[in-house]
N, C-alpha and C positions, 0 to 999 in steps of 0.2 A: 547501454542505459541511456546515453545521449540522446536517443530518439524518443524516450519516454516523456520528455518534457513537453510534447504536443498532444493534445487530447487525442485518444484513440490510438497512440503509438504504442508499441510493445518494447519491452527490454530486449527481446530476442528477435528482432527483426522480422517477426511475423512466422518464425519458424516454430512449429509445435513439435515437443518430444515427449516421450515418458517423463514423468516425475516433474513436470514443470508446474510451478506454483502459479495459479491463475489469480491475481490480485486486480481489485478495482478501487482506485482513490478518487473519492468525490471531494471537489475543492470549488473555491472561487478564486481565480488565478490570481487576481490582483490583492488578495488578502494575505498579510504577512504569516499567519498562523498556518495557512494552506502552503505557502512556500517552504516553510520550516518543515513541514510533515513531509512534502515531496523530497526535500533533501535528506531527512532522516531515512525514508524508506529507501532512497537509492543507497545509502551507507548499508542499511540492513541487507540489502540485496547483494551488495559487494562483498560484504563480510561473511555472511552466513548462508546465502542461497546460491552462491557460487554460479551467477548467471543462469540458474534454472528458474527463472521467474517471467512471467508476462504481466507486465502492468499496464492497465487502461487508466488513463486519466481523464475524468469527466469534469467539466467546468460547469457548474449549475447555473453560472451566470449566462452561459450559451444554451444550455440545454436544462432548464429547471424541471421540465416534465419527466426527465430520467430520475429524478429523486424518489417518486413514488414506487418505481419498480422494486428497488432494494429498501424501501422504507427508510430514507434518509431523513433525519430530522435536524442534523447539525453538521458542520464542516470544520475541519476536514474529517472525513470518515474513510476508513479502509475496510474493505470486505474481501474475504477469500471466496471466490467463485466457486459455485457447486458444493459449498459447505454450508447450509443453513445455519443462522446464528453466529457465524463467525465473522464478527465485525468490532472494530475498536474506533473510538472516537478521540480526536485530540491530535497533538503535534507529533506523536509517535517517538517522542524522546526517550521513553523507557523501553530500550530494545528488548530486554527480557520479557517484559509483559507483552509486547506485540507479538513475540515469537510463540509465547505461551498461548495467548488468547486465540490467536489464529491457526494454532497447532502446526507450526511451520518447524519441523523437525529435521534437522541435517547433521551429518557427521561432524561439521564444523562449528555447531552451536552446542556449547556445552554450558550455557548459561551466560548470556550476554550480560555487560556491565549494567547494574541497576542504577541509572543515573537518575538524579533528582529532576523533578519538573513534571509538567503534566504528560499524560500518555497522548 
């Protein structure tokens, strides 16, 4: 996941396998809420997705035109690629809600802690 900090980098070093969760996080990199969302997403991937995720980070400050493609109206926004309508806006602190909204079902997810705070 260390490579995912740069826009366009992946959590699995570019290797694609079956059952990989394709995620796209729209951020503004110098925005604190975006940084928190990225840290929370890394935590979710480490705890529940067991390295089976590909994270594409899109900095809208550098590529604002990309927001139109996925109809992004606020940041941070996380979407699950190839699953229309599977998106969540906020700092991703409510891990259970993130997992449920994006339909990220894994054996290690049995109901992540429902922490207080915005999603």
